[in-house]
N, C-alpha and C positions, 0 to 999 in steps of 0.2 A: 149156586154152581153144584151140580150133581158130581158125587164122587163114585168112581167105579168100585166094583167088588173087591178088586185087588188093592185099592187105596184104603178101604175100610179095613180089610184084613191086616195090612201092614200097620195101620194106626193101632188096631187092638193088640197086635204083637208087641209094638213099642210100648204101649201103656202097661201091658203085663210085665215086660222086662224092667221098666222103671219101677213098678210096684215091688217086684222081687228084689231090685237093688235097694230100694228104700228100706224094705224089711230086713235085709241083710246087714244094713248099716245100723238100724235102730234096735234090732233084737238083742245084740250083746249088751247094750245099755239097759234095756228093760230087764234082761236076765240078771245083771248085776244089781239093779235096783230092787228087784224081788228077793234076791238072797240077802241083801243088806237089811231088808225090812222083815225078814223071817227069822224065827228062832234058829240058832246055829245048829243044835243037834238034830232038829227036825229037817232042816235043809240038807244036812249031810246024808240023810236017808234017800235023797233024790226025789224027783217028781216036781220040783219047783222050777218053773220055766218063765211065766209071764207075770204072775202075781204071787204074793206071799201066802202060804197056807196057814201059818200061825203068826199073825202080825205082831211086831214088837218094835219099839224104838230104842231097845236097850243097847243095840250095837252102836247106834249114833251117840248114845249117852256116854258110852265108854270112850268112843274116839274123840268127841268134842270135850270130854273131861280130862283128857290127857294133856299134861303141860307141854310135853315135847311137841305134839301136834299143834297145839295152840301157838307156841312160839314159832314153829316152822311156818305156820299159816301167816303170821304177821311178817316174817321175813319175805315170803312169796308176795304178799300184797305190797309191801314197801318196794320190793325189787321190781315188780311189774309197773307200779305208778312212776317211780323215779326213772326206771330204765326206758319206759315208753316215751316220757316227756323229754328226757336227755337225748334219746336216739332220734326223735323227730326234730328237735331244736338244732342239734349239731349237723344232722344231715341236710336240713333245710337251709342253714346258713351256707353250707358248702355248695349246695345246688344253686342257690341264689347268686352266689359270687361267680361260679363257673358258667352261669347262663349268659353272662356279658361277653359277647364274642371278642370285644376289644381288650379283654384281660390279658396282660402280659403272660407269656408261657402257658397259656390255656391248654394248648394242644399236648404240651409235655406233661402237665398235671393230670389231664384226662387219661392219657396213656398210662401213667403211674397207677391211677385209680383202677383202670381196666385190668392191668396186670395182677393186681391184688385179687380180682375175681377169678382169674385163671390159675394162679399158682399160690401155694402157701408153704411156709417153712415146715410144717408138720407139727405134731403134738409136743414133742420133746423141746424143740426150739421155743415153742409158744409157752411151755411150762418154765423154761429157764428165764424167759423174758418176764413172765409174771413174778417170778422170784426176785429178779433184779430190781423190779419195780415196787417190791414190798406189798404186792397185792394178794399173795397167797394167805389163805386163812383170814380174809377180810371181806367185809360186806361189798366193797367197791369192786371186787373181782367179778361181780354179776353185772355191773354198770358200765365201767370204763371200756373193757374190750369190745363190747357190743354197742357202744355209743355212736358209732358210724357204720353205715351200711352202704357199700358201693352200689349195690343193685338199686336200693331205694333212692340213692342220690341221682342216679341216671334217670329214674322214673320222674323224680321231682324236677330235675332240670329240663326234661322234655316237656313237661307240663307247663313250667314257668315260661319257656320259649314259645309255647302256643298261645300265651296271653297277648293280645294286641300291643304292639310296641307303642302305638299312639297313646295309650294310657300312661305308660311309663314316661314317655318323653313329655307329655303334658305336665305330669307331676314334677319332673325335673325343671321344666321351664318355670314352674311356679316356686322353685327354690327348695323342693323336698329333697332331703338327703337319702342315701340308700336305705337306712334303717326305717325311715318314715314310709318309703315306698314299700318295703317288705311288710310293714305293719298295717298300712292302710289300703294297699292294693293287692299284693300277692296273697296275704293270709286270708282275706275274705273270699277271694276267688278260688282258694285251694282247699276249702274245707272237705269236699268229697274225697279228693285224693289224700289228704291228711288222715281222714277218718279210715279209708281202706288200709293205708300203710301203718296207721297207729293200731288198728286191729290185728294186722299180721304181727307187728312187733310185740304187742301185749301178749298175744298167744304164745309167741316164741318164749318170752320171759316166763310166763306162767307154767308152760309145760317142760321147761328145760330142767333136767335132772343132772346132766353131765357135769356142769361146772361145780356143783355142790358135791358130787361124788369124788371128783379128781383134784380140785383145787382148794377144798376146804375140809379140814379134819375136825374142827370144833363143832360138836352136835348143836350148839346154840346158834350156829349161822347157817345150818342146812335149810334149804327150802322144803316145802311140803312134797314136791315131786321126788326129790332125793330120799326123803324119809319113806315115801310110798315104795321107791325102788328097793330100799333096804328091807321094807316089810314084805314085799312080795317074794323075796328070796329067804325070809325067815322061816324057821322050822318049828318055832316055839311061840306060844302066845305071850310068854313073858317079855318077848322083844317088843310087844305093843303096850302091855300093861305096865311093866317095870315095877317100880315101887312108888307109883304116883299116889299121893294121899287122896286126891280128888276122886280117883278111880276106886280106891278102897272105901271111900265114903259112899259112893254109889252102890258099891257091892254089898253094903251092910243090909239094905233093904230088899235086895234081890239076889238070887242065886246066880253064880257064874257057870253053873252046870250046862246051861243052854247056849253058852257062848263058845264059838270055835274060832280058830285062826282064819278060816275062809270067810266067815261072817264079818269079822273085824276088817279083813282086807277089802271086801267089797264095800263096806261103809266108808272106809278111808278113801277108796276110789271115788265114790259118790261125792264125798266132802270136797275132794280136790277137783272134780270135774264140773259140778253144777254151777259154781259162781262164774266161770269163764263162759259157760253156755248162756247164762242170763244176760251177759253183756251184748251178745250179738243182735238181738232184736232191736235194741236201742240204736245200733249203728248200721242196721240193715239198708236203710234208705241211702245213706251216704256210701255204704260199702259197694252196693251194686253200681251206683252212679260213678264212683271213683274207679272201679275195675273197668267199666266201659269206656271211661275217658282215657285211662292209662293204655288200653288196648288200641284205641284209635290214634292217640298222639304218640305212643311209644313206637 
């Protein structure tokens, strides 16, 4: 089928616009990577845009050798893993139960869940609630408040309702109890949907800095994103290096003269961003399929 000159021109314009959009998204990441891999004093002179002019790994050695960052990294990893599993499990159980149309008071419960999506009590009542539940300054302040998502529950419920009822009815006739149905039928068929929602939940936990900044005052419990938020507002490199013995040991063999606060900031950004970017390729196949299924069935 031959295309007209207008179709070819419009296609070229679309391709150029998409390339410009991709460049606008990727360039800031490449710029930060180049600064983090360049000597700090040299990068401060300017002219470093896409690749380092004087390559060095010393910025990453300082960041990865800092005990505060190491500990906040483990807090973030533990929070992401536990929070994602807990969020998917609790939300899936609620969605599975509410998918039964004969459930007593089902409409009332769904209305209450929907109400929480439209209105909230605000930050101060939420803070008071966390205080009364003794969750402030605790690791569980990252897990319990976000263990249930109303939006994810509705997506899961619609997906489960799209599974042929004959499968569930045949399992019930064979004597399968609800948890066996959930484990043997619902879960195997819900992998794409769970992968998509799990990726959303995991990214939310990994990137969240708000909870650590407002609900935690113990520096040993802050996640890496909260530390990064504190670092980006710092005015002195001592806020990064502190009195860390490991960093001092690294500094004995090299001079700190080439290290700047900006180079340390960029290295910290890379350390906090690269791991979650590496997860996406492994879930891309399920992610695309899950989003398409949710868009059709939702």
